[in-house]
C-alpha positions in Angstrom: 51.1 91.5 -34.3 50.8 95.2 -35.3 49.1 96.4 -38.4 51.5 96.3 -41.4 51.0 98.7 -44.3 52.6 97.8 -47.6 52.8 99.7 -50.9 53.9 98.6 -54.4 57.4 99.7 -53.5 57.5 96.8 -51.0 56.6 94.2 -53.7 59.2 92.0 -55.4 58.8 90.5 -58.9 60.2 87.1 -59.7 60.5 86.1 -63.4 60.8 82.7 -65.0 60.3 81.8 -68.6 57.1 83.6 -69.6 55.8 83.9 -66.0 56.0 86.9 -63.6 55.2 86.5 -59.9 54.6 89.7 -58.1 55.2 89.0 -54.4 52.7 91.3 -52.7 52.7 89.8 -49.2 55.5 87.3 -48.4 58.0 86.5 -45.7 60.5 89.1 -46.9 58.1 92.1 -46.5 55.7 90.7 -43.9 57.5 88.1 -41.8 54.6 87.7 -39.3 51.8 87.4 -41.9 50.0 84.0 -42.1 49.7 84.0 -45.9 51.7 84.7 -49.0 49.8 86.7 -51.6 51.2 86.7 -55.2 49.9 88.1 -58.5 51.0 85.8 -61.3 51.0 86.7 -65.0 51.6 83.9 -67.5 52.3 85.2 -71.0 50.3 84.0 -74.0 51.4 80.4 -74.9 53.6 80.0 -71.8 53.2 77.2 -69.2 53.9 76.9 -65.5 54.8 73.2 -65.2 53.0 70.8 -62.9 54.4 71.0 -59.4 53.1 70.8 -55.8 53.6 72.5 -52.5 54.2 69.9 -49.7 52.8 72.0 -46.9 50.9 74.8 -48.6 47.3 75.2 -49.6 46.8 77.6 -52.5 43.7 79.5 -53.6 43.8 81.1 -57.0 41.4 83.8 -58.1 41.6 84.2 -61.9 41.6 87.9 -62.7 42.0 87.8 -66.5 42.3 85.4 -69.4 41.7 81.7 -69.9 44.0 78.7 -69.7 44.3 75.0 -68.9 44.8 73.9 -65.4 47.3 71.1 -65.4 46.4 68.3 -62.9 48.2 65.1 -61.7 48.5 62.1 -64.0 48.3 64.3 -67.1 44.7 65.5 -66.3 43.6 69.0 -67.2 40.6 71.4 -66.8 39.8 74.7 -68.5 39.8 77.9 -66.3 38.8 81.5 -67.1 38.3 84.9 -65.6 36.3 84.7 -62.3 37.1 81.1 -61.5 38.5 80.2 -58.1 40.7 77.2 -57.7 41.7 75.7 -54.3 44.6 73.4 -54.3 45.3 71.3 -51.1 48.8 70.7 -49.8 50.7 68.2 -51.9 48.2 68.3 -54.9 49.9 68.6 -58.3 48.9 71.6 -60.3 50.2 73.9 -63.1 48.8 76.3 -65.7 49.1 76.6 -69.5 48.0 79.9 -71.0 45.9 78.8 -74.0 44.9 82.3 -75.0 46.5 85.2 -76.9 46.5 87.5 -73.9 48.1 87.3 -70.5 46.6 84.9 -68.0 46.6 86.7 -64.6 45.6 85.2 -61.2 46.0 86.2 -57.6 47.2 83.3 -55.4 46.9 83.1 -51.6 49.2 80.5 -50.1 49.0 79.3 -46.5 51.1 78.8 -44.6 53.4 81.5 -46.1 56.0 80.4 -48.6 59.1 82.1 -49.8 59.1 81.3 -53.5 62.7 82.4 -54.0 63.9 79.2 -52.2 
């Protein structure tokens, strides 16, 4: 696979009820890449509901803010700037922004996933 160079003009932003997902590396702009890299911004008070990715492992790097990690069976755990969360395939997860500022994290998903589907 040759080297791929991307710029912000190649990124796509998906929006959904208080959440913006900037698709930095994804199947649309890097079809041969082995990961999807997304910067997610969750507005103050917004929630990304519990969900899972059947085949994808996700690693989150919290860049800014604090929130509540939503786990399976109603469980939760507090997260903040600098935390790293690794979610295995099929594991239920979500996030509630419990602060008054945006909650921002970088997520690396492998294998790659097209989040528009």
